[in-house]
PDB file of N, CA, C, O and CB in Angstrom:
ATOM      1  N   MET A   1     152.853  98.393 180.010  1.00  0.00           N
ATOM      2  CA  MET A   1     154.145  99.007 180.168  1.00  0.00           C
ATOM      3  C   MET A   1     155.251  98.167 179.523  1.00  0.00           C
ATOM      4  O   MET A   1     156.189  98.700 178.930  1.00  0.00           O
ATOM      5  CB  MET A   1     154.435  99.222 181.634  1.00  0.00           C
ATOM      6  N   ALA A   2     155.122  96.867 179.650  1.00  0.00           N
ATOM      7  CA  ALA A   2     156.131  95.981 179.071  1.00  0.00           C
ATOM      8  C   ALA A   2     156.133  96.091 177.546  1.00  0.00           C
ATOM      9  O   ALA A   2     157.185  95.966 176.921  1.00  0.00           O
ATOM     10  CB  ALA A   2     155.878  94.521 179.501  1.00  0.00           C
ATOM     11  N   GLU A   3     154.978  96.322 176.950  1.00  0.00           N
ATOM     12  CA  GLU A   3     154.896  96.450 175.492  1.00  0.00           C
ATOM     13  C   GLU A   3     155.632  97.688 175.000  1.00  0.00           C
ATOM     14  O   GLU A   3     156.227  97.673 173.922  1.00  0.00           O
ATOM     15  CB  GLU A   3     153.437  96.502 175.043  1.00  0.00           C
ATOM     16  N   VAL A   4     155.593  98.749 175.779  1.00  0.00           N
ATOM     17  CA  VAL A   4     156.276  99.985 175.408  1.00  0.00           C
ATOM     18  C   VAL A   4     157.781  99.777 175.409  1.00  0.00           C
ATOM     19  O   VAL A   4     158.482 100.344 174.570  1.00  0.00           O
ATOM     20  CB  VAL A   4     155.895 101.126 176.363  1.00  0.00           C
ATOM     21  N   LEU A   5     158.282  98.986 176.322  1.00  0.00           N
ATOM     22  CA  LEU A   5     159.703  98.702 176.384  1.00  0.00           C
ATOM     23  C   LEU A   5     160.122  97.612 175.401  1.00  0.00           C
ATOM     24  O   LEU A   5     161.258  97.597 174.927  1.00  0.00           O
ATOM     25  CB  LEU A   5     160.083  98.300 177.784  1.00  0.00           C
ATOM     26  N   LEU A   6     159.218  96.723 175.105  1.00  0.00           N
ATOM     27  CA  LEU A   6     159.528  95.602 174.219  1.00  0.00           C
ATOM     28  C   LEU A   6     159.581  96.017 172.748  1.00  0.00           C
ATOM     29  O   LEU A   6     160.379  95.469 171.987  1.00  0.00           O
ATOM     30  CB  LEU A   6     158.500  94.502 174.402  1.00  0.00           C
ATOM     31  N   ALA A   7     158.758  96.962 172.339  1.00  0.00           N
ATOM     32  CA  ALA A   7     158.703  97.370 170.931  1.00  0.00           C
ATOM     33  C   ALA A   7     160.037  97.917 170.419  1.00  0.00           C
ATOM     34  O   ALA A   7     160.489  97.464 169.368  1.00  0.00           O
ATOM     35  CB  ALA A   7     157.623  98.416 170.743  1.00  0.00           C
ATOM     36  N   PRO A   8     160.693  98.865 171.097  1.00  0.00           N
ATOM     37  CA  PRO A   8     161.990  99.336 170.598  1.00  0.00           C
ATOM     38  C   PRO A   8     163.057  98.236 170.613  1.00  0.00           C
ATOM     39  O   PRO A   8     163.935  98.211 169.751  1.00  0.00           O
ATOM     40  CB  PRO A   8     162.467 100.521 171.431  1.00  0.00           C
ATOM     41  N   LEU A   9     162.982  97.349 171.570  1.00  0.00           N
ATOM     42  CA  LEU A   9     163.924  96.238 171.631  1.00  0.00           C
ATOM     43  C   LEU A   9     163.771  95.327 170.424  1.00  0.00           C
ATOM     44  O   LEU A   9     164.768  94.887 169.851  1.00  0.00           O
ATOM     45  CB  LEU A   9     163.726  95.442 172.918  1.00  0.00           C
ATOM     46  N   VAL A  10     162.553  95.043 170.036  1.00  0.00           N
ATOM     47  CA  VAL A  10     162.303  94.201 168.866  1.00  0.00           C
ATOM     48  C   VAL A  10     162.809  94.894 167.604  1.00  0.00           C
ATOM     49  O   VAL A  10     163.425  94.252 166.753  1.00  0.00           O
ATOM     50  CB  VAL A  10     160.797  93.877 168.737  1.00  0.00           C
ATOM     51  N   VAL A  11     162.560  96.180 167.475  1.00  0.00           N
ATOM     52  CA  VAL A  11     163.030  96.925 166.299  1.00  0.00           C
ATOM     53  C   VAL A  11     164.557  96.899 166.246  1.00  0.00           C
ATOM     54  O   VAL A  11     165.134  96.679 165.181  1.00  0.00           O
ATOM     55  CB  VAL A  11     162.511  98.394 166.330  1.00  0.00           C
ATOM     56  N   PHE A  12     165.207  97.120 167.371  1.00  0.00           N
ATOM     57  CA  PHE A  12     166.668  97.084 167.414  1.00  0.00           C
ATOM     58  C   PHE A  12     167.192  95.701 167.023  1.00  0.00           C
ATOM     59  O   PHE A  12     168.151  95.601 166.259  1.00  0.00           O
ATOM     60  CB  PHE A  12     167.172  97.465 168.816  1.00  0.00           C
ATOM     61  N   LEU A  13     166.585  94.657 167.527  1.00  0.00           N
ATOM     62  CA  LEU A  13     167.041  93.300 167.214  1.00  0.00           C
ATOM     63  C   LEU A  13     166.863  92.980 165.729  1.00  0.00           C
ATOM     64  O   LEU A  13     167.712  92.317 165.135  1.00  0.00           O
ATOM     65  CB  LEU A  13     166.280  92.277 168.065  1.00  0.00           C
ATOM     66  N   VAL A  14     165.789  93.437 165.139  1.00  0.00           N
ATOM     67  CA  VAL A  14     165.570  93.205 163.705  1.00  0.00           C
ATOM     68  C   VAL A  14     166.624  93.949 162.887  1.00  0.00           C
ATOM     69  O   VAL A  14     167.181  93.388 161.944  1.00  0.00           O
ATOM     70  CB  VAL A  14     164.144  93.656 163.286  1.00  0.00           C
ATOM     71  N   LEU A  15     166.898  95.189 163.233  1.00  0.00           N
ATOM     72  CA  LEU A  15     167.920  95.958 162.513  1.00  0.00           C
ATOM     73  C   LEU A  15     169.311  95.356 162.704  1.00  0.00           C
ATOM     74  O   LEU A  15     170.089  95.289 161.753  1.00  0.00           O
ATOM     75  CB  LEU A  15     167.915  97.419 162.982  1.00  0.00           C
ATOM     76  N   ALA A  16     169.628  94.921 163.912  1.00  0.00           N
ATOM     77  CA  ALA A  16     170.917  94.281 164.165  1.00  0.00           C
ATOM     78  C   ALA A  16     171.022  92.974 163.386  1.00  0.00           C
ATOM     79  O   ALA A  16     172.094  92.641 162.881  1.00  0.00           O
ATOM     80  CB  ALA A  16     171.109  94.025 165.672  1.00  0.00           C
ATOM     81  N   GLY A  17     169.938  92.242 163.286  1.00  0.00           N
ATOM     82  CA  GLY A  17     169.927  91.015 162.485  1.00  0.00           C
ATOM     83  C   GLY A  17     170.169  91.304 161.016  1.00  0.00           C
ATOM     84  O   GLY A  17     170.868  90.551 160.337  1.00  0.00           O
ATOM     85  N   TRP A  18     169.594  92.390 160.523  1.00  0.00           N
ATOM     86  CA  TRP A  18     169.784  92.778 159.118  1.00  0.00           C
ATOM     87  C   TRP A  18     171.261  93.101 158.840  1.00  0.00           C
ATOM     88  O   TRP A  18     171.811  92.689 157.819  1.00  0.00           O
ATOM     89  CB  TRP A  18     168.891  94.002 158.767  1.00  0.00           C
ATOM     90  N   VAL A  19     171.880  93.826 159.739  1.00  0.00           N
ATOM     91  CA  VAL A  19     173.299  94.149 159.587  1.00  0.00           C
ATOM     92  C   VAL A  19     174.133  92.871 159.631  1.00  0.00           C
ATOM     93  O   VAL A  19     175.092  92.728 158.873  1.00  0.00           O
ATOM     94  CB  VAL A  19     173.759  95.134 160.690  1.00  0.00           C
ATOM     95  N   GLY A  20     173.778  91.962 160.501  1.00  0.00           N
ATOM     96  CA  GLY A  20     174.492  90.698 160.589  1.00  0.00           C
ATOM     97  C   GLY A  20     174.394  89.884 159.315  1.00  0.00           C
ATOM     98  O   GLY A  20     175.380  89.293 158.875  1.00  0.00           O
ATOM     99  N   VAL A  21     173.214  89.848 158.721  1.00  0.00           N
ATOM    100  CA  VAL A  21     173.031  89.124 157.460  1.00  0.00           C
ATOM    101  C   VAL A  21     173.858  89.764 156.353  1.00  0.00           C
ATOM    102  O   VAL A  21     174.451  89.053 155.542  1.00  0.00           O
ATOM    103  CB  VAL A  21     171.543  89.093 157.062  1.00  0.00           C
ATOM    104  N   GLN A  22     173.909  91.085 156.305  1.00  0.00           N
ATOM    105  CA  GLN A  22     174.726  91.755 155.288  1.00  0.00           C
ATOM    106  C   GLN A  22     176.202  91.433 155.462  1.00  0.00           C
ATOM    107  O   GLN A  22     176.912  91.247 154.474  1.00  0.00           O
ATOM    108  CB  GLN A  22     174.514  93.267 155.347  1.00  0.00           C
ATOM    109  N   GLN A  23     176.672  91.365 156.691  1.00  0.00           N
ATOM    110  CA  GLN A  23     178.071  91.028 156.939  1.00  0.00           C
ATOM    111  C   GLN A  23     178.371  89.583 156.544  1.00  0.00           C
ATOM    112  O   GLN A  23     179.422  89.299 155.969  1.00  0.00           O
ATOM    113  CB  GLN A  23     178.417  91.253 158.414  1.00  0.00           C
ATOM    114  N   LEU A  24     177.458  88.679 156.849  1.00  0.00           N
ATOM    115  CA  LEU A  24     177.647  87.292 156.432  1.00  0.00           C
ATOM    116  C   LEU A  24     177.684  87.174 154.916  1.00  0.00           C
ATOM    117  O   LEU A  24     178.486  86.417 154.368  1.00  0.00           O
ATOM    118  CB  LEU A  24     176.537  86.409 156.998  1.00  0.00           C
ATOM    119  N   TYR A  25     176.832  87.910 154.246  1.00  0.00           N
ATOM    120  CA  TYR A  25     176.796  87.883 152.778  1.00  0.00           C
ATOM    121  C   TYR A  25     178.099  88.421 152.195  1.00  0.00           C
ATOM    122  O   TYR A  25     178.640  87.847 151.251  1.00  0.00           O
ATOM    123  CB  TYR A  25     175.602  88.703 152.249  1.00  0.00           C
ATOM    124  N   ALA A  26     178.605  89.519 152.752  1.00  0.00           N
ATOM    125  CA  ALA A  26     179.859  90.092 152.261  1.00  0.00           C
ATOM    126  C   ALA A  26     181.023  89.138 152.499  1.00  0.00           C
ATOM    127  O   ALA A  26     181.900  89.007 151.645  1.00  0.00           O
ATOM    128  CB  ALA A  26     180.134  91.441 152.940  1.00  0.00           C
ATOM    129  N   ARG A  27     181.041  88.479 153.638  1.00  0.00           N
ATOM    130  CA  ARG A  27     182.103  87.514 153.932  1.00  0.00           C
ATOM    131  C   ARG A  27     182.018  86.309 152.992  1.00  0.00           C
ATOM    132  O   ARG A  27     183.042  85.823 152.514  1.00  0.00           O
ATOM    133  CB  ARG A  27     182.016  87.052 155.401  1.00  0.00           C
ATOM    134  N   PHE A  28     180.814  85.832 152.731  1.00  0.00           N
ATOM    135  CA  PHE A  28     180.635  84.717 151.806  1.00  0.00           C
ATOM    136  C   PHE A  28     181.112  85.095 150.409  1.00  0.00           C
ATOM    137  O   PHE A  28     181.769  84.301 149.736  1.00  0.00           O
ATOM    138  CB  PHE A  28     179.163  84.282 151.766  1.00  0.00           C
ATOM    139  N   GLN A  29     180.782  86.300 149.978  1.00  0.00           N
ATOM    140  CA  GLN A  29     181.183  86.738 148.641  1.00  0.00           C
ATOM    141  C   GLN A  29     182.696  86.874 148.553  1.00  0.00           C
ATOM    142  O   GLN A  29     183.282  86.591 147.508  1.00  0.00           O
ATOM    143  CB  GLN A  29     180.509  88.072 148.285  1.00  0.00           C
ATOM    144  N   ALA A  30     183.329  87.300 149.626  1.00  0.00           N
ATOM    145  CA  ALA A  30     184.787  87.430 149.615  1.00  0.00           C
ATOM    146  C   ALA A  30     185.449  86.059 149.475  1.00  0.00           C
ATOM    147  O   ALA A  30     186.514  85.950 148.868  1.00  0.00           O
ATOM    148  CB  ALA A  30     185.277  88.131 150.900  1.00  0.00           C
ATOM    149  N   ARG A  31     184.837  85.023 150.023  1.00  0.00           N
ATOM    150  CA  ARG A  31     185.392  83.672 149.911  1.00  0.00           C
ATOM    151  C   ARG A  31     185.145  83.063 148.541  1.00  0.00           C
ATOM    152  O   ARG A  31     185.951  82.265 148.061  1.00  0.00           O
ATOM    153  CB  ARG A  31     184.803  82.775 150.980  1.00  0.00           C
ATOM    154  N   TYR A  32     184.045  83.430 147.913  1.00  0.00           N
ATOM    155  CA  TYR A  32     183.655  82.835 146.628  1.00  0.00           C
ATOM    156  C   TYR A  32     183.402  83.928 145.587  1.00  0.00           C
ATOM    157  O   TYR A  32     182.252  84.142 145.204  1.00  0.00           O
ATOM    158  CB  TYR A  32     182.391  81.952 146.797  1.00  0.00           C
ATOM    159  N   PRO A  33     184.431  84.616 145.124  1.00  0.00           N
ATOM    160  CA  PRO A  33     184.230  85.724 144.175  1.00  0.00           C
ATOM    161  C   PRO A  33     183.735  85.249 142.816  1.00  0.00           C
ATOM    162  O   PRO A  33     183.195  86.054 142.058  1.00  0.00           O
ATOM    163  CB  PRO A  33     185.524  86.495 143.996  1.00  0.00           C
ATOM    164  N   GLN A  34     183.898  83.987 142.483  1.00  0.00           N
ATOM    165  CA  GLN A  34     183.453  83.485 141.191  1.00  0.00           C
ATOM    166  C   GLN A  34     181.925  83.443 141.076  1.00  0.00           C
ATOM    167  O   GLN A  34     181.393  83.255 139.982  1.00  0.00           O
ATOM    168  CB  GLN A  34     184.024  82.103 140.956  1.00  0.00           C
ATOM    169  N   LEU A  35     181.230  83.613 142.181  1.00  0.00           N
ATOM    170  CA  LEU A  35     179.767  83.578 142.154  1.00  0.00           C
ATOM    171  C   LEU A  35     179.144  84.920 141.797  1.00  0.00           C
ATOM    172  O   LEU A  35     177.922  85.021 141.682  1.00  0.00           O
ATOM    173  CB  LEU A  35     179.244  83.126 143.489  1.00  0.00           C
ATOM    174  N   GLY A  36     179.959  85.945 141.621  1.00  0.00           N
ATOM    175  CA  GLY A  36     179.427  87.243 141.217  1.00  0.00           C
ATOM    176  C   GLY A  36     179.805  88.326 142.189  1.00  0.00           C
ATOM    177  O   GLY A  36     180.332  88.051 143.267  1.00  0.00           O
ATOM    178  N   PRO A  37     179.535  89.571 141.808  1.00  0.00           N
ATOM    179  CA  PRO A  37     179.947  90.701 142.643  1.00  0.00           C
ATOM    180  C   PRO A  37     179.048  90.886 143.860  1.00  0.00           C
ATOM    181  O   PRO A  37     177.873  90.518 143.853  1.00  0.00           O
ATOM    182  CB  PRO A  37     179.956  91.973 141.823  1.00  0.00           C
ATOM    183  N   PHE A  38     179.631  91.462 144.897  1.00  0.00           N
ATOM    184  CA  PHE A  38     178.862  91.856 146.074  1.00  0.00           C
ATOM    185  C   PHE A  38     178.024  93.072 145.706  1.00  0.00           C
ATOM    186  O   PHE A  38     178.555  94.066 145.212  1.00  0.00           O
ATOM    187  CB  PHE A  38     179.796  92.162 147.293  1.00  0.00           C
ATOM    188  N   ARG A  39     176.745  93.002 145.940  1.00  0.00           N
ATOM    189  CA  ARG A  39     175.848  94.107 145.613  1.00  0.00           C
ATOM    190  C   ARG A  39     175.410  94.778 146.904  1.00  0.00           C
ATOM    191  O   ARG A  39     174.555  94.261 147.623  1.00  0.00           O
ATOM    192  CB  ARG A  39     174.615  93.615 144.798  1.00  0.00           C
ATOM    193  N   ASP A  40     175.996  95.921 147.191  1.00  0.00           N
ATOM    194  CA  ASP A  40     175.639  96.669 148.384  1.00  0.00           C
ATOM    195  C   ASP A  40     174.224  97.226 148.218  1.00  0.00           C
ATOM    196  O   ASP A  40     173.820  97.590 147.113  1.00  0.00           O
ATOM    197  CB  ASP A  40     176.661  97.810 148.651  1.00  0.00           C
ATOM    198  N   SER A  41     173.491  97.288 149.298  1.00  0.00           N
ATOM    199  CA  SER A  41     172.108  97.765 149.224  1.00  0.00           C
ATOM    200  C   SER A  41     172.015  99.280 149.152  1.00  0.00           C
ATOM    201  O   SER A  41     170.908  99.816 149.085  1.00  0.00           O
ATOM    202  CB  SER A  41     171.327  97.272 150.417  1.00  0.00           C
ATOM    203  N   GLY A  42     173.128  99.983 149.164  1.00  0.00           N
ATOM    204  CA  GLY A  42     173.104 101.439 149.171  1.00  0.00           C
ATOM    205  C   GLY A  42     173.129 102.039 147.782  1.00  0.00           C
ATOM    206  O   GLY A  42     174.045 102.798 147.466  1.00  0.00           O
ATOM    207  N   GLY A  43     172.181 101.734 146.961  1.00  0.00           N
ATOM    208  CA  GLY A  43     172.119 102.327 145.630  1.00  0.00           C
ATOM    209  C   GLY A  43     171.766 101.292 144.589  1.00  0.00           C
ATOM    210  O   GLY A  43     171.468 100.140 144.905  1.00  0.00           O
ATOM    211  N   GLY A  44     171.803 101.714 143.367  1.00  0.00           N
ATOM    212  CA  GLY A  44     171.489 100.777 142.313  1.00  0.00           C
ATOM    213  C   GLY A  44     170.911 101.485 141.122  1.00  0.00           C
ATOM    214  O   GLY A  44     171.073 102.693 140.948  1.00  0.00           O
ATOM    215  N   CYS A  45     170.254 100.735 140.330  1.00  0.00           N
ATOM    216  CA  CYS A  45     169.732 101.226 139.071  1.00  0.00           C
ATOM    217  C   CYS A  45     168.243 100.927 139.000  1.00  0.00           C
ATOM    218  O   CYS A  45     167.812  99.810 139.285  1.00  0.00           O
ATOM    219  CB  CYS A  45     170.480 100.595 137.877  1.00  0.00           C
ATOM    220  N   ALA A  46     167.476 101.907 138.628  1.00  0.00           N
ATOM    221  CA  ALA A  46     166.055 101.712 138.419  1.00  0.00           C
ATOM    222  C   ALA A  46     165.834 101.487 136.930  1.00  0.00           C
ATOM    223  O   ALA A  46     165.603 102.437 136.182  1.00  0.00           O
ATOM    224  CB  ALA A  46     165.226 102.929 138.944  1.00  0.00           C
ATOM    225  N   CYS A  47     165.902 100.250 136.505  1.00  0.00           N
ATOM    226  CA  CYS A  47     165.805  99.934 135.090  1.00  0.00           C
ATOM    227  C   CYS A  47     164.336  99.768 134.684  1.00  0.00           C
ATOM    228  O   CYS A  47     163.514  99.246 135.438  1.00  0.00           O
ATOM    229  CB  CYS A  47     166.607  98.655 134.767  1.00  0.00           C
ATOM    230  N   GLY A  48     164.049 100.214 133.507  1.00  0.00           N
ATOM    231  CA  GLY A  48     162.721 100.058 132.977  1.00  0.00           C
ATOM    232  C   GLY A  48     162.673 100.479 131.531  1.00  0.00           C
ATOM    233  O   GLY A  48     163.413 101.374 131.123  1.00  0.00           O
ATOM    234  N   LYS A  49     161.836  99.864 130.762  1.00  0.00           N
ATOM    235  CA  LYS A  49     161.625 100.185 129.355  1.00  0.00           C
ATOM    236  C   LYS A  49     162.915 100.102 128.540  1.00  0.00           C
ATOM    237  O   LYS A  49     163.115 100.861 127.592  1.00  0.00           O
ATOM    238  CB  LYS A  49     161.029 101.570 129.227  1.00  0.00           C
ATOM    239  N   GLY A  50     163.793  99.160 128.928  1.00  0.00           N
ATOM    240  CA  GLY A  50     164.972  98.914 128.123  1.00  0.00           C
ATOM    241  C   GLY A  50     166.131  99.853 128.357  1.00  0.00           C
ATOM    242  O   GLY A  50     167.135  99.757 127.651  1.00  0.00           O
ATOM    243  N   HIS A  51     166.040 100.753 129.315  1.00  0.00           N
ATOM    244  CA  HIS A  51     167.168 101.635 129.594  1.00  0.00           C
ATOM    245  C   HIS A  51     167.285 101.829 131.098  1.00  0.00           C
ATOM    246  O   HIS A  51     166.367 101.522 131.858  1.00  0.00           O
ATOM    247  CB  HIS A  51     167.005 102.999 128.872  1.00  0.00           C
ATOM    248  N   CYS A  52     168.430 102.345 131.504  1.00  0.00           N
ATOM    249  CA  CYS A  52     168.717 102.548 132.906  1.00  0.00           C
ATOM    250  C   CYS A  52     168.743 104.041 133.208  1.00  0.00           C
ATOM    251  O   CYS A  52     169.394 104.806 132.496  1.00  0.00           O
ATOM    252  CB  CYS A  52     170.050 101.885 133.294  1.00  0.00           C
ATOM    253  N   ALA A  53     168.051 104.453 134.240  1.00  0.00           N
ATOM    254  CA  ALA A  53     167.972 105.866 134.578  1.00  0.00           C
ATOM    255  C   ALA A  53     169.113 106.312 135.484  1.00  0.00           C
ATOM    256  O   ALA A  53     169.131 107.459 135.931  1.00  0.00           O
ATOM    257  CB  ALA A  53     166.651 106.161 135.240  1.00  0.00           C
ATOM    258  N   SER A  54     170.066 105.423 135.762  1.00  0.00           N
ATOM    259  CA  SER A  54     171.189 105.754 136.625  1.00  0.00           C
ATOM    260  C   SER A  54     172.125 106.727 135.928  1.00  0.00           C
ATOM    261  O   SER A  54     172.360 106.605 134.726  1.00  0.00           O
ATOM    262  CB  SER A  54     171.945 104.488 137.035  1.00  0.00           C
ATOM    263  N   LYS A  55     172.670 107.705 136.676  1.00  0.00           N
ATOM    264  CA  LYS A  55     173.580 108.685 136.095  1.00  0.00           C
ATOM    265  C   LYS A  55     174.898 108.063 135.698  1.00  0.00           C
ATOM    266  O   LYS A  55     175.570 108.566 134.797  1.00  0.00           O
ATOM    267  CB  LYS A  55     173.822 109.814 137.063  1.00  0.00           C
ATOM    268  N   SER A  56     175.294 106.953 136.367  1.00  0.00           N
ATOM    269  CA  SER A  56     176.575 106.320 136.039  1.00  0.00           C
ATOM    270  C   SER A  56     176.526 105.622 134.683  1.00  0.00           C
ATOM    271  O   SER A  56     177.575 105.348 134.100  1.00  0.00           O
ATOM    272  CB  SER A  56     176.961 105.316 137.125  1.00  0.00           C
ATOM    273  N   ALA A  57     175.351 105.334 134.177  1.00  0.00           N
ATOM    274  CA  ALA A  57     175.227 104.660 132.885  1.00  0.00           C
ATOM    275  C   ALA A  57     175.270 105.642 131.716  1.00  0.00           C
ATOM    276  O   ALA A  57     175.404 105.225 130.565  1.00  0.00           O
ATOM    277  CB  ALA A  57     173.936 103.862 132.837  1.00  0.00           C
ATOM    278  N   ASP A  58     175.157 106.943 131.998  1.00  0.00           N
ATOM    279  CA  ASP A  58     175.139 107.948 130.931  1.00  0.00           C
ATOM    280  C   ASP A  58     176.494 108.181 130.337  1.00  0.00           C
ATOM    281  O   ASP A  58     176.637 108.999 129.428  1.00  0.00           O
ATOM    282  CB  ASP A  58     174.600 109.243 131.443  1.00  0.00           C
TER     283      ASP A  58
END
């Protein structure tokens, strides 16, 4: 019974940790913009064979 209750708790903690790491990364990038742009994980470009299949590159 404890395993049934523990599994969702572990999943929630891992997801909350992931959000926390993203916030720390964004805050670090805001302090040091000379190190490059903040790359949000919500999208991107699937590059291959020398070209980018992203619609924004067209």
